[in-house]
GUBA-663834 format. One record per atom (N, C-alpha, C): residue in three letters; atom name; z negated, x negated, y. Coordinates in Angstrom, 2 decimals, decimal comma, padded with zeros to 5 digits. Layout:
N
SITE    aa   at         w         u         v
SITE   ALA   CA         Z         X         Y
...
# end
This chain:
108
SITE    aa   at         w         u         v
SITE   MET    N   -000,02   -000,85   -001,18
SITE   MET   CA    000,00   -000,01   -000,02
SITE   MET    C    000,01   -000,86    001,26
SITE   TYR    N    000,99   -000,66    002,16
SITE   TYR   CA    001,10   -001,42    003,38
SITE   TYR    C    000,41   -000,66    004,52
SITE   MET    N   -000,43   -001,29    005,23
SITE   MET   CA   -001,08   -000,70    006,42
SITE   MET    C   -000,44   -001,31    007,66
SITE   MET    N    000,03   -000,48    008,56
SITE   MET   CA    000,59   -000,97    009,81
SITE   MET    C   -000,55   -001,59    010,68
SITE   THR    N   -000,21   -002,64    011,38
SITE   THR   CA   -001,23   -003,30    012,22
SITE   THR    C   -001,34   -002,50    013,51
SITE   LEU    N   -002,41   -002,75    014,27
SITE   LEU   CA   -002,56   -002,09    015,56
SITE   LEU    C   -001,42   -002,40    016,49
SITE   GLY    N   -000,94   -003,60    016,48
SITE   GLY   CA    000,22   -004,01    017,32
SITE   GLY    C    001,48   -003,22    016,91
SITE   GLU    N    001,69   -003,06    015,64
SITE   GLU   CA    002,85   -002,26    015,20
SITE   GLU    C    002,70   -000,82    015,61
SITE   LEU    N    001,55   -000,29    015,42
SITE   LEU   CA    001,30    001,10    015,86
SITE   LEU    C    001,50    001,29    017,30
SITE   SER    N    000,97    000,41    018,11
SITE   SER   CA    001,09    000,46    019,59
SITE   SER    C    002,60    000,37    019,97
SITE   GLU    N    003,28   -000,53    019,36
SITE   GLU   CA    004,69   -000,66    019,74
SITE   GLU    C    005,50    000,56    019,39
SITE   ARG    N    005,28    001,11    018,19
SITE   ARG   CA    006,03    002,28    017,78
SITE   ARG    C    005,63    003,54    018,56
SITE   MET    N    004,35    003,65    018,93
SITE   MET   CA    003,88    004,77    019,72
SITE   MET    C    004,51    004,76    021,13
SITE   SER    N    004,75    003,57    021,66
SITE   SER   CA    005,28    003,43    023,02
SITE   SER    C    006,71    003,97    023,11
SITE   LYS    N    007,39    004,07    021,99
SITE   LYS   CA    008,77    004,56    021,96
SITE   LYS    C    008,88    006,07    021,79
SITE   LEU    N    007,71    006,73    021,64
SITE   LEU   CA    007,69    008,16    021,42
SITE   LEU    C    007,31    008,96    022,67
SITE   SER    N    007,73    010,18    022,76
SITE   SER   CA    007,43    010,98    023,89
SITE   SER    C    006,57    012,21    023,47
SITE   GLY    N    005,34    012,24    023,97
SITE   GLY   CA    004,49    013,43    023,73
SITE   GLY    C    003,80    013,43    022,39
SITE   TRP    N    003,78    012,30    021,66
SITE   TRP   CA    003,11    012,24    020,38
SITE   TRP    C    001,73    011,61    020,58
SITE   SER    N    000,78    012,04    019,73
SITE   SER   CA   -000,56    011,41    019,80
SITE   SER    C   -000,90    010,89    018,41
SITE   LEU    N   -001,79    009,91    018,39
SITE   LEU   CA   -002,24    009,31    017,17
SITE   LEU    C   -003,57    009,96    016,83
SITE   GLU    N   -003,67    010,61    015,66
SITE   GLU   CA   -004,93    011,26    015,22
SITE   GLU    C   -005,16    010,86    013,78
SITE   GLU    N   -006,17    010,06    013,60
SITE   GLU   CA   -006,55    009,56    012,30
SITE   GLU    C   -005,37    008,86    011,64
SITE   ASN    N   -004,83    009,35    010,51
SITE   ASN   CA   -003,74    008,68    009,84
SITE   ASN    C   -002,42    009,43    010,07
SITE   CYS    N   -002,30    010,15    011,18
SITE   CYS   CA   -001,09    010,95    011,52
SITE   CYS    C   -000,65    010,73    012,95
SITE   ILE    N    000,60    011,00    013,16
SITE   ILE   CA    001,05    011,20    014,50
SITE   ILE    C    001,43    012,66    014,66
SITE   ILE    N    001,05    013,20    015,87
SITE   ILE   CA    001,12    014,64    016,05
SITE   ILE    C    001,85    014,97    017,36
SITE   LYS    N    002,65    016,02    017,33
SITE   LYS   CA    003,33    016,46    018,59
SITE   LYS    C    003,12    017,94    018,64
SITE   ASP    N    002,62    018,38    019,78
SITE   ASP   CA    002,45    019,84    020,06
SITE   ASP    C    003,59    020,27    020,98
SITE   LEU    N    004,23    021,35    020,67
SITE   LEU   CA    005,35    021,81    021,45
SITE   LEU    C    005,14    023,26    021,85
SITE   GLU    N    005,68    023,64    023,02
SITE   GLU   CA    005,64    025,03    023,44
SITE   GLU    C    007,02    025,44    023,84
SITE   PHE    N    007,42    026,65    023,42
SITE   PHE   CA    008,77    027,18    023,64
SITE   PHE    C    008,72    028,48    024,40
SITE   LYS    N    009,86    028,94    024,79
SITE   LYS   CA    009,98    030,19    025,56
SITE   LYS    C    009,52    031,39    024,73
SITE   ASP    N    009,90    031,38    023,43
SITE   ASP   CA    009,54    032,51    022,55
SITE   ASP    C    009,64    032,03    021,09
SITE   PHE    N    009,36    032,99    020,19
SITE   PHE   CA    009,37    032,69    018,78
SITE   PHE    C    010,73    032,22    018,26
SITE   LYS    N    011,79    032,89    018,74
SITE   LYS   CA    013,10    032,49    018,29
SITE   LYS    C    013,46    031,05    018,69
SITE   GLU    N    013,09    030,67    019,89
SITE   GLU   CA    013,36    029,31    020,31
SITE   GLU    C    012,57    028,31    019,49
SITE   SER    N    011,32    028,65    019,18
SITE   SER   CA    010,51    027,72    018,37
SITE   SER    C    011,08    027,55    016,99
SITE   MET    N    011,55    028,69    016,39
SITE   MET   CA    012,14    028,63    015,07
SITE   MET    C    013,50    027,86    015,04
SITE   ASN    N    014,28    027,99    016,07
SITE   ASN   CA    015,49    027,28    016,15
SITE   ASN    C    015,23    025,75    016,18
SITE   PHE    N    014,21    025,36    016,96
SITE   PHE   CA    013,88    023,98    017,02
SITE   PHE    C    013,31    023,47    015,65
SITE   ILE    N    012,43    024,26    015,07
SITE   ILE   CA    011,88    023,82    013,76
SITE   ILE    C    012,89    023,78    012,69
SITE   ASN    N    013,90    024,65    012,70
SITE   ASN   CA    015,00    024,58    011,74
SITE   ASN    C    015,77    023,31    011,90
SITE   LYS    N    015,93    022,84    013,13
SITE   LYS   CA    016,63    021,56    013,32
SITE   LYS    C    015,78    020,42    012,81
SITE   VAL    N    014,48    020,50    012,98
SITE   VAL   CA    013,58    019,48    012,43
SITE   VAL    C    013,66    019,52    010,87
SITE   ALA    N    013,74    020,69    010,28
SITE   ALA   CA    013,82    020,81    008,83
SITE   ALA    C    015,12    020,15    008,33
SITE   GLU    N    016,24    020,39    008,98
SITE   GLU   CA    017,49    019,81    008,57
SITE   GLU    C    017,41    018,27    008,69
SITE   LEU    N    016,88    017,76    009,77
SITE   LEU   CA    016,72    016,34    009,94
SITE   LEU    C    015,80    015,70    008,85
SITE   SER    N    014,70    016,43    008,56
SITE   SER   CA    013,78    015,97    007,58
SITE   SER    C    014,40    015,89    006,18
SITE   GLU    N    015,18    016,85    005,88
SITE   GLU   CA    015,92    016,80    004,57
SITE   GLU    C    016,87    015,65    004,51
SITE   LYS    N    017,59    015,44    005,62
SITE   LYS   CA    018,54    014,31    005,66
SITE   LYS    C    017,83    012,97    005,54
SITE   MET    N    016,67    012,83    006,12
SITE   MET   CA    015,91    011,58    006,07
SITE   MET    C    014,96    011,50    004,88
SITE   ASN    N    014,89    012,59    004,11
SITE   ASN   CA    013,98    012,70    002,98
SITE   ASN    C    012,58    012,31    003,30
SITE   HIS    N    012,10    012,87    004,38
SITE   HIS   CA    010,68    012,66    004,86
SITE   HIS    C    010,27    013,95    005,57
SITE   HIS    N    009,22    014,60    005,14
SITE   HIS   CA    008,93    015,95    005,53
SITE   HIS    C    007,59    016,04    006,25
SITE   PRO    N    007,61    016,56    007,45
SITE   PRO   CA    006,38    016,72    008,23
SITE   PRO    C    005,60    017,95    007,79
SITE   ASP    N    004,34    018,00    008,19
SITE   ASP   CA    003,55    019,22    008,12
SITE   ASP    C    003,83    019,97    009,43
SITE   ILE    N    004,11    021,24    009,38
SITE   ILE   CA    004,44    022,00    010,59
SITE   ILE    C    003,63    023,27    010,60
SITE   ILE    N    003,01    023,56    011,75
SITE   ILE   CA    002,28    024,81    011,98
SITE   ILE    C    003,01    025,49    013,13
SITE   ILE    N    003,36    026,78    012,92
SITE   ILE   CA    004,06    027,56    013,93
SITE   ILE    C    003,14    028,74    014,27
SITE   ASN    N    002,96    028,88    015,59
SITE   ASN   CA    002,19    030,02    016,12
SITE   ASN    C    003,01    030,64    017,28
SITE   PHE    N    003,77    031,64    016,96
SITE   PHE   CA    004,69    032,37    017,87
SITE   PHE    C    005,55    031,38    018,67
SITE   ASN    N    005,15    030,96    019,88
SITE   ASN   CA    006,01    030,13    020,68
SITE   ASN    C    005,52    028,66    020,75
SITE   ARG    N    004,59    028,34    019,84
SITE   ARG   CA    004,06    027,00    019,75
SITE   ARG    C    004,24    026,43    018,36
SITE   ALA    N    004,44    025,09    018,36
SITE   ALA   CA    004,51    024,42    017,02
SITE   ALA    C    003,77    023,13    017,08
SITE   ARG    N    003,22    022,73    015,95
SITE   ARG   CA    002,55    021,41    015,81
SITE   ARG    C    003,25    020,72    014,67
SITE   ILE    N    003,72    019,51    014,96
SITE   ILE   CA    004,39    018,68    013,91
SITE   ILE    C    003,47    017,51    013,65
SITE   SER    N    003,16    017,30    012,38
SITE   SER   CA    002,27    016,18    011,97
SITE   SER    C    003,01    015,34    010,99
SITE   LEU    N    003,02    014,03    011,22
SITE   LEU   CA    003,73    013,09    010,31
SITE   LEU    C    002,74    012,06    009,78
SITE   THR    N    002,85    011,86    008,46
SITE   THR   CA    002,12    010,79    007,78
SITE   THR    C    002,91    010,51    006,50
SITE   THR    N    002,68    009,36    005,92
SITE   THR   CA    003,35    009,00    004,65
SITE   THR    C    002,32    009,13    003,54
SITE   HIS    N    002,38    010,21    002,80
SITE   HIS   CA    001,36    010,50    001,82
SITE   HIS    C    001,22    009,41    000,77
SITE   GLU    N    002,38    008,80    000,36
SITE   GLU   CA    002,35    007,77   -000,64
SITE   GLU    C    001,57    006,53   -000,13
SITE   GLU    N    001,63    006,32    001,19
SITE   GLU   CA    000,95    005,18    001,79
SITE   GLU    C   -000,44    005,48    002,23
SITE   HIS    N   -000,82    006,73    002,18
SITE   HIS   CA   -002,13    007,22    002,67
SITE   HIS    C   -002,34    006,84    004,15
SITE   GLY    N   -001,26    006,94    004,91
SITE   GLY   CA   -001,31    006,63    006,31
SITE   GLY    C    000,11    006,61    006,93
SITE   LEU    N    000,19    005,96    008,05
SITE   LEU   CA    001,44    005,89    008,81
SITE   LEU    C    002,38    004,72    008,27
SITE   SER    N    003,67    005,05    008,33
SITE   SER   CA    004,65    004,04    007,93
SITE   SER    C    005,82    004,14    008,97
SITE   ASN    N    006,74    003,21    008,82
SITE   ASN   CA    007,89    003,27    009,71
SITE   ASN    C    008,69    004,55    009,53
SITE   ARG    N    008,67    005,12    008,34
SITE   ARG   CA    009,35    006,38    008,09
SITE   ARG    C    008,87    007,49    009,07
SITE   ASP    N    007,52    007,53    009,33
SITE   ASP   CA    006,99    008,53    010,26
SITE   ASP    C    007,55    008,33    011,62
SITE   PHE    N    007,55    007,10    012,12
SITE   PHE   CA    008,05    006,83    013,44
SITE   PHE    C    009,53    007,02    013,56
SITE   ASP    N    010,28    006,65    012,51
SITE   ASP   CA    011,73    006,87    012,58
SITE   ASP    C    012,02    008,36    012,69
SITE   LEU    N    011,35    009,21    011,93
SITE   LEU   CA    011,57    010,64    012,03
SITE   LEU    C    011,06    011,18    013,35
SITE   ALA    N    009,98    010,71    013,86
SITE   ALA   CA    009,47    011,13    015,19
SITE   ALA    C    010,48    010,82    016,29
SITE   GLU    N    011,09    009,63    016,21
SITE   GLU   CA    012,11    009,26    017,23
SITE   GLU    C    013,32    010,22    017,16
SITE   GLU    N    013,69    010,61    015,96
SITE   GLU   CA    014,79    011,52    015,83
SITE   GLU    C    014,44    012,93    016,30
SITE   ILE    N    013,22    013,35    016,05
SITE   ILE   CA    012,72    014,66    016,50
SITE   ILE    C    012,72    014,61    018,06
SITE   ASP    N    012,35    013,54    018,64
SITE   ASP   CA    012,34    013,47    020,13
SITE   ASP    C    013,76    013,67    020,71
SITE   LYS    N    014,73    013,23    019,97
SITE   LYS   CA    016,13    013,40    020,42
SITE   LYS    C    016,53    014,88    020,41
SITE   ILE    N    016,02    015,66    019,44
SITE   ILE   CA    016,27    017,10    019,41
SITE   ILE    C    015,62    017,75    020,62
SITE   ASP    N    014,40    017,29    020,93
SITE   ASP   CA    013,60    017,92    022,00
SITE   ASP    C    014,18    017,69    023,38
SITE   GLN    N    015,02    016,68    023,60
SITE   GLN   CA    015,49    016,35    024,93
SITE   GLN    C    016,64    017,27    025,33
SITE   ILE    N    016,59    017,68    026,58
SITE   ILE   CA    017,70    018,52    027,16
SITE   ILE    C    018,46    017,60    028,10
SITE   PRO    N    019,76    017,42    027,93
SITE   PRO   CA    020,52    016,54    028,84
SITE   PRO    C    020,40    016,95    030,27
SITE   GLU    N    020,28    015,94    031,18
SITE   GLU   CA    020,08    016,22    032,61
SITE   GLU    C    021,25    017,05    033,13
SITE   GLU    N    022,50    016,80    032,66
SITE   GLU   CA    023,62    017,54    033,18
SITE   GLU    C    023,46    019,06    032,94
SITE   LYS    N    022,95    019,37    031,77
SITE   LYS   CA    022,80    020,78    031,45
SITE   LYS    C    021,71    021,41    032,37
SITE   THR    N    020,63    020,69    032,67
SITE   THR   CA    019,60    021,19    033,52
SITE   THR    C    020,13    021,39    034,95
SITE   GLU    N    020,92    020,46    035,41
SITE   GLU   CA    021,48    020,59    036,76
SITE   GLU    C    022,46    021,76    036,84
SITE   GLN    N    023,26    021,96    035,79
SITE   GLN   CA    024,23    023,08    035,76
SITE   GLN    C    023,46    024,42    035,80
SITE   SER    N    022,35    024,47    035,04
SITE   SER   CA    021,57    025,68    035,00
SITE   SER    C    020,97    025,99    036,37
SITE   GLU    N    020,48    024,96    037,06
SITE   GLU   CA    019,87    025,13    038,33
SITE   GLU    C    020,93    025,63    039,37
SITE   ASN    N    022,13    025,00    039,31
SITE   ASN   CA    023,22    025,43    040,17
SITE   ASN    C    023,62    026,84    039,93
SITE   ALA    N    023,68    027,28    038,67
SITE   ALA   CA    024,05    028,63    038,34
SITE   ALA    C    023,00    029,60    038,86
SITE   ASP    N    021,76    029,21    038,83
SITE   ASP   CA    020,67    030,08    039,31
SITE   ASP    C    020,72    030,27    040,82
SITE   ASN    N    021,24    029,27    041,52
SITE   ASN   CA    021,31    029,30    042,97
SITE   ASN    C    022,50    030,08    043,51
SITE   LYS    N    023,39    030,52    042,64
SITE   LYS   CA    024,59    031,27    043,07
SITE   LYS    C    024,31    032,73    043,22
# end
């Protein structure tokens, strides 16, 4: 069993957006407009998880979701957790161009 060093954990955490380190997991809490939006996002996470063959624990509560990553075989965190978290962060990001277009449409 390989245990990540504090330096490795710190470096990998610095690359993530909105994740926290809790015991032997990294956790991200998300809030969405409504249930449908939360499920759309979680379905994208599920597809990505299948592709990467690494599956998070997910709790969904209407418009909120909590994603928890750990490597059960390692009894703690591994690079697989951080690789998946980085990919999840890419799903979470809205391109600036789209945001600007939405704001311009709202002002018309």
